[in-house]
C-alpha positions in Angstrom: -164.2 -18.2 -138.5 -163.1 -15.0 -140.3 -159.4 -14.7 -141.1 -159.4 -10.9 -141.1 -161.6 -8.2 -139.6 -162.8 -4.8 -140.6 -164.7 -2.1 -138.7 -168.4 -1.6 -139.4 -169.0 2.0 -140.5 -172.3 2.1 -138.6 -170.5 2.4 -135.3 -172.1 5.7 -134.3 -175.5 4.1 -134.3 -174.1 1.1 -132.4 -172.6 3.3 -129.7 -175.9 5.2 -129.2 -177.7 1.9 -128.9 -175.3 0.6 -126.3 -175.2 3.9 -124.5 -179.0 3.7 -124.1 -178.9 0.1 -122.9 -176.1 0.9 -120.5 -178.0 3.8 -119.0 -181.2 1.6 -118.6 -179.1 -1.0 -117.0 -177.7 1.5 -114.5 -181.3 2.4 -113.6 -182.2 -1.3 -113.2 -179.2 -1.8 -110.9 -180.3 1.1 -108.7 -183.8 -0.4 -108.4 -182.9 -4.1 -108.1 -179.7 -3.7 -106.1 -178.3 -7.1 -107.0 -175.9 -8.9 -104.8 -172.5 -10.0 -106.3 -170.5 -12.6 -104.4 -166.8 -12.3 -105.1 -164.2 -14.9 -104.5 -161.3 -12.7 -105.5 -157.8 -11.7 -104.8 -157.0 -10.1 -101.5 -155.7 -6.9 -103.1 -158.9 -6.6 -105.3 -161.5 -6.7 -102.5 -161.6 -3.0 -101.7 -161.7 -1.6 -105.2 -164.2 -4.3 -106.3 -166.5 -3.4 -103.5 -166.1 0.3 -104.4 -167.2 -0.2 -108.1 -170.0 -2.5 -107.2 -171.4 0.0 -104.7 -171.0 2.9 -107.2 -173.7 1.4 -109.5 -176.0 0.5 -106.6 -175.3 -3.2 -106.3 -174.2 -4.9 -103.1 -171.4 -7.4 -102.5 -170.1 -10.1 -100.3 -166.6 -11.6 -100.1 -166.8 -14.5 -97.7 -164.7 -17.5 -98.4 -166.0 -19.7 -95.6 -166.7 -23.3 -96.6 -169.5 -23.5 -94.1 -171.4 -20.5 -95.7 -170.5 -20.5 -99.3 -173.4 -22.5 -100.7 -176.0 -20.4 -98.7 -174.4 -17.1 -99.8 -174.1 -18.0 -103.5 -177.7 -19.3 -103.5 -178.9 -15.9 -102.3 -176.7 -13.9 -104.7 -177.4 -12.7 -108.2 -174.0 -13.2 -109.8 -170.7 -14.9 -108.8 -167.2 -13.8 -109.5 -164.4 -16.4 -109.5 -161.0 -14.6 -109.6 -157.9 -16.8 -109.1 -155.5 -13.9 -108.3 -155.0 -15.2 -104.7 -155.0 -19.0 -105.3 -154.6 -20.1 -101.8 -156.0 -23.2 -100.1 -158.9 -21.4 -98.6 -160.1 -20.1 -101.9 -159.5 -23.4 -103.6 -161.7 -25.0 -101.1 -164.7 -22.8 -101.8 -164.4 -22.2 -105.6 -165.9 -25.5 -106.8 -168.8 -25.5 -104.2 -169.5 -21.9 -105.2 -169.6 -22.7 -108.9 -171.7 -25.8 -108.3 -174.2 -23.8 -106.2 -174.4 -21.1 -108.9 -175.1 -23.8 -111.5 -177.8 -25.4 -109.3 -179.6 -22.1 -108.8 -179.0 -20.8 -112.4 -176.9 -17.9 -111.2 -174.5 -16.5 -113.8 -170.8 -16.5 -113.0 -167.7 -14.9 -114.4 -164.1 -16.3 -114.5 -161.1 -14.1 -114.2 -158.0 -16.2 -115.0 -155.4 -14.0 -113.4 -151.8 -14.7 -114.5 -152.5 -18.0 -116.2 -149.8 -17.0 -118.7 -147.2 -16.9 -115.9 -148.0 -20.1 -114.0 -148.8 -23.5 -115.4 -150.5 -24.5 -112.2 -152.9 -21.6 -112.6 -153.4 -22.4 -116.2 -154.4 -26.0 -115.6 -156.7 -25.0 -112.8 -158.4 -22.3 -114.8 -158.9 -24.7 -117.7 -160.6 -27.2 -115.3 -163.0 -24.4 -114.2 -163.9 -23.7 -117.8 -165.5 -27.1 -117.9 -168.2 -25.7 -115.6 -169.3 -23.2 -118.2 -168.9 -19.7 -117.0 -171.2 -17.1 -118.6 -168.2 -14.8 -119.2 -164.4 -15.1 -119.1 -162.7 -11.7 -118.5 -158.9 -11.5 -119.0 -156.1 -9.7 -120.8 -154.8 -10.8 -124.2 -152.0 -12.9 -122.8 -154.4 -14.7 -120.4 -157.0 -15.3 -123.1 -154.4 -16.7 -125.5 -153.1 -19.1 -122.9 -156.5 -20.4 -122.1 -157.3 -20.8 -125.8 -154.0 -22.6 -126.6 -153.6 -20.0 -129.3 -151.3 -17.1 -130.4 -153.8 -16.0 -132.9 -155.4 -12.5 -132.8 -158.6 -14.4 -132.9 -157.9 -16.3 -129.6 -160.9 -14.6 -127.9 -163.3 -15.9 -130.5 -161.7 -19.3 -130.5 -162.1 -19.5 -126.7 -165.7 -18.3 -126.8 -166.6 -21.0 -129.4 -164.8 -23.7 -127.6 -166.6 -23.2 -124.3 -169.8 -21.6 -125.4 -169.3 -18.5 -123.4 -168.7 -14.7 -123.8 -165.1 -13.6 -123.7 -164.3 -10.1 -122.6 -160.6 -9.4 -123.5 -159.6 -6.1 -121.9 -156.6 -3.9 -122.6 -155.8 -0.8 -124.6 -158.8 -1.8 -126.7 -161.5 -4.1 -125.3 -162.9 -7.0 -127.3 -166.2 -8.7 -126.4 -167.2 -11.8 -128.4 -169.4 -14.9 -128.3 -167.4 -16.4 -131.1 -169.8 -15.3 -133.8 -170.5 -11.6 -132.9 -167.5 -9.5 -131.9 -167.5 -5.9 -130.6 -164.6 -3.6 -129.9 -164.6 -0.8 -127.3 -161.9 1.9 -127.8 -162.3 3.7 -124.5 -160.3 3.9 -121.3 -157.1 5.6 -120.1 -153.6 4.4 -119.4 -153.8 5.6 -115.8 -156.1 2.7 -115.1 -153.0 0.4 -115.2 -151.5 2.4 -112.2 -154.4 1.5 -109.9 -154.1 -1.8 -108.0 -156.5 -4.6 -109.2 -158.2 -2.5 -111.8 -158.7 -5.5 -114.0 -160.1 -7.6 -111.1 -162.5 -4.7 -110.3 -163.6 -4.6 -113.9 -164.5 -8.3 -113.6 -166.6 -7.5 -110.5 -168.2 -4.6 -112.3 -169.3 -6.8 -115.2 -170.8 -9.2 -112.7 -173.1 -6.4 -111.5 -174.7 -6.2 -115.0 -174.9 -10.0 -115.1 -176.9 -9.8 -111.9 -179.9 -8.0 -113.4 -180.9 -11.0 -115.5 -179.0 -9.6 -118.4 -177.7 -11.3 -121.5 -174.1 -12.0 -120.9 -172.9 -10.3 -124.1 -174.8 -7.1 -123.4 -173.7 -7.2 -119.7 -170.0 -7.2 -120.8 -170.4 -4.5 -123.4 -172.4 -2.2 -121.2 -170.1 -2.6 -118.2 -166.9 -2.1 -120.3 -168.4 0.9 -122.1 -169.3 2.6 -118.8 -166.0 1.9 -117.1 -164.0 2.9 -120.2 -165.8 6.3 -120.6 -165.7 6.9 -116.9 -162.0 6.4 -116.8 -161.4 8.9 -119.6 -163.5 11.5 -117.8 -161.8 10.8 -114.5 -158.4 11.2 -116.0 -159.1 14.8 -117.1 -159.6 15.7 -113.4 -156.8 13.5 -111.9 -153.3 14.3 -111.0 -152.2 10.7 -110.5 -153.4 7.2 -109.5 -154.8 8.3 -106.1 -157.1 11.0 -107.4 -157.8 8.8 -110.4 -159.2 6.1 -108.1 -161.5 8.6 -106.4 -162.6 10.3 -109.7 -163.3 7.0 -111.4 -165.8 6.1 -108.8 -167.4 9.5 -109.0 -167.5 9.3 -112.8 -169.2 5.8 -112.7 -171.7 7.2 -110.2 -172.7 10.2 -112.3 -172.5 8.8 -115.8 -175.5 9.1 -118.1 -176.7 8.1 -121.6 -175.7 11.4 -123.2 -172.1 11.1 -121.9 -171.8 7.5 -123.0 -173.1 8.3 -126.5 -170.8 11.3 -126.9 -167.6 9.7 -125.7 -168.2 6.0 -126.3 -166.5 4.2 -129.2 -168.2 0.9 -129.9 -167.6 -0.8 -133.2 -168.6 -4.2 -134.6 -165.8 -6.3 -136.1 -167.1 -8.0 -139.3 -165.9 -10.4 -141.9 -163.7 -8.8 -144.5 
């Protein structure tokens, strides 16, 4: 594992490649209309549904024990978000993951607030043993899961569990432990919208649902939502209009806009 990182100077070419792939993925989403089943926090359901619909996918949010296996079997990707870790959600999370595994459905884990609660931390670590395709969290959450305070915690976690880690924040990091990309897009006003991180997890799941490589799914989704947020902020007066304008920007985004405003770089060994 590298001890230091540098930015690959070929980032313009890389951004163009991912802009093209992201635009193609958007077209595929509109044609395939994959279903994303979300077991997520109560506060995140509305905005998660909004971003899923904005790219042409569909969603379901049922946490009924009686229905969960049938619904996950019929879905294209599964979101496990532990933001509202109540008994009802605990009862369906493992059956949902087991069904996803049985039917080879990709799933993404959002380890909400594991840095603030040891109960959540231990629970999230137990879920990692079921091999999510992607783990999406902020830097504090990723470091806690990885037992590491290192700036390389995302890479360490990815290697430990054989998954893709999407660490989001001021700068997003996507890694499989060997290859690492950084996306320097987004806007601070995103932090003023309820459950924006949770919605980002659901957004990534849309791209997982079109039979996508997990690494590419994470990069494309984060590139789109980051550029869309920047564009939305230029037309917004505050979080309320930002929410509305973000959905409009996601809906209307295209390859040219992503290539022009995107900032994707590969982190390489120094």
